N, C-alpha and C positions, 0 to 999 in steps of 0.2 A: 691743498684748502681746506679747510675746516668749513662743514657744511652749516647755515644758520640753525637754530633752533626758533621752534614753533612754541610759542607760550601755552601754555595746560589751564582751562579752567579750574579753580578750586574753589571746597564750598566748605566754608569753615565751619565748627561748629563751637556753640549750640547757637550761634547766631541765624546761622544759615545764609551769610552775604559771602558775595562772590569776590575772588582774586583770581589774577593769573598770576604763574610763575614758568620762570624758565630755568630748565636745567643743564646746566655745563655741564661734559664729563668726555675730557679731562675740563678742568677749572680755566677760565677764560682770565687772561689780566684785565684790569677794568679800573675808569675813571668815572668818580660820578659825586650827583650832589646829592644822591639819597639821605633820606633824616636818618635812617640806623643803615649802617655799615657803608655809608658814603666814604668820599676819599680816593686811595691809592691801593691797590693790592689786588689778588687772586681773589675770584669769586665761581663757586659753584652751583650758584643761584640767584636769580633776581625775582622779588616780589612785588605785585603790583596789587596793592588790596584797597579795595572799596568799603567807601564808608558810607554812613549816613551825611545828609547834609547839616545835620546841626553836632556832625561828632566834636565831644567834648574829652575825649580821653588826652591824657600829655604824658602816659607809658609807653612810648610809643613803641619801647624795646621791648616791653613784654607783649604788648600786642602781635610783634613780628614773631615772636618763638612762640606765640599761640598756633598763628595761622601757618609757620614752618613746619608745627608737628601737623597740623591738618594733611599738608602739604607732602612732607615724607620727605622734606629736602633736610641735609645737613653739612658741616662745614662753612667757610666764608659765605655771606651772602650778604645781600644789599635789599633794602624794602623801600617800596614808594607807595603812598598812600594819595586816594582820590575821591573825589565826591562822585565821580563821572561812572556810569555804569560800565564796567571793564570788557562786555561783551560783545563794545563796541567800537573795540581795537582798531586801529589803520593797519594795513602794513603796506609799503611800500619799498623796493628792491630794485638794485642794479648792479650787473655784474660781481655777483655775490654778496654785496652790501645789502644789509635787513634796518628797516626802521619799522618800531612800531611804536605806536601812538595812541594813549588816550586822552581824548582832550574836551577840556570843560572851560567856557568863555564868560561865563553869565558876570563872572567880577572881576573883567578885565582892569589894566594897572598901568599907569606908564614908571616906567622903571627912575625918572628923574620926575617930581611933580614939588610944584612950588611950593603948595600948602605944607607938604612935608608929615602927610597926613598917615597916622598908622590904623590900621584895621585889622582885627584878626579874623583871617579867612580860613576857612576850609582846607586841609592839606593838601598838597599835590592835585592841583587843577590841571595843567598840563603835565602830562608824565612822558617823555621820551625814551625809551630803548634803544641802543644802536648797537650792530653786531659788523663786525669789520672783520674782513677775509684776512686783512694782512696786519702785519706787527706796526705799533706806532713808536717813535722814539718820545720822552718824556715831553717834548717841548710841541713835538705834532699832539699829541694827546690834547695838550691843552687848548691848543689852537682850533684841533675840533671840536671843541665846549664852544668856542668862540662861534665856528661856524654854524655849529648847531642853534645858538641863539640864535645868531642872525637871520638863520633860514626858517627859523618859527617865527620872528616877528615881521618878516617880509610876507608871510602868509596870512598873518593877523592882518595886517595893513590891506594888501588885496583885498580882503573878504570884507573891507569896511569897520571891521572891530578898532574902537579907540584904546587902543592900548598896546604895550611890549609884549604883557604876557599877563601872567597872572603874580598876585606875591608870593604863591609858593611852588612854581614848577620847577620841576625835578626833572633830572635825565642820568642816566648809565650808559658811557659807551664800553663796547668790552673788545678783544682781539685774544687772535691765540698768540699765548707766552713761546716764545722762541723762535718764533717766525724770523724768517734771515732773507733779503736785508730788509731791516724796520724801514717805516716812510718817516723821512725827515719833514716834512710840510704836510700840512691837512687846511692850509686857509683856501676860500671858496675860490679861487683859480689855481689851484693845483690839482694833479688827476682826478686824488683821491678824498679832496677837500669839496671839489666839485660836484663828485657824485652823490657825495656827505650833503649836501647843500639840497641838491635835487630831491632827493629822498624824502629826507625832512619835509621839505615842503609839500611836494606832495602826499605825506601821510597826513600833515596838520592840517591841509587843505581839504582833505578829504574826512577829518574828525571832526570841524567846523562845518561841512555841509549836512553832518550825518547827527548832531547833535539836537 
C-alpha cells in the first residue's frame, strides 16, 4: 500500500503568497478538473495556489510554472487555484484513503439556475485532493468524481449553505499506478466509494466550520 503524502507549504516569490504542494514519488495516476494539468494521466505533484480575492490573472499556466519553480517540482503536475487561506486545509482519513480540502463558500451557487446567470468568480473556491490507496479502473475513477461531488454537496446542504458548490470548484483524485486488482466501482455504496464519501464529507464540513 502506498502511504499518503502530506501537503507542504510553499511561499512564492516575490509576492509572498502561500500555496500547498503534494509531491508524489513515484508519480500517481490521476483524474481531475484542475484548470492547469487537469484530465487523466500521471502526476508527480499537485499545487493548490492561494490567490487574492481580486485575482485577475488569465495566464494560469504561467502562474503555475512560477510557483512550481518555487516549490522545486518537475514533471507532470496539476494546479488548482483558490482565494481561501490554504493554511486552513482540512484532512480526513479512513483506511489509508485521505482527503485534503480547502473550503471557501462566500459565493455559493446552484448547478442548475433558472436565471442562467454568469458571474466571473475567483478560481477554485472549494478544492479537493484525494489520495486512494487502491487502483481504480477508468469507469470507477469517473464514478469517484461523482461521489466526491455528491458528498461535497451533502456537506454544504447540511451546513445550510444555499448552493451545490461554487462556480469554480476543482478536484484531483489519484492512486498508485499498477495496483492490482483495480477497483471497478466507486459509487457511494461500494466499499471504497463509501469511504471516499465519508472522508470528503468530513473534510468539507470541517472546512466550512473554520471559514
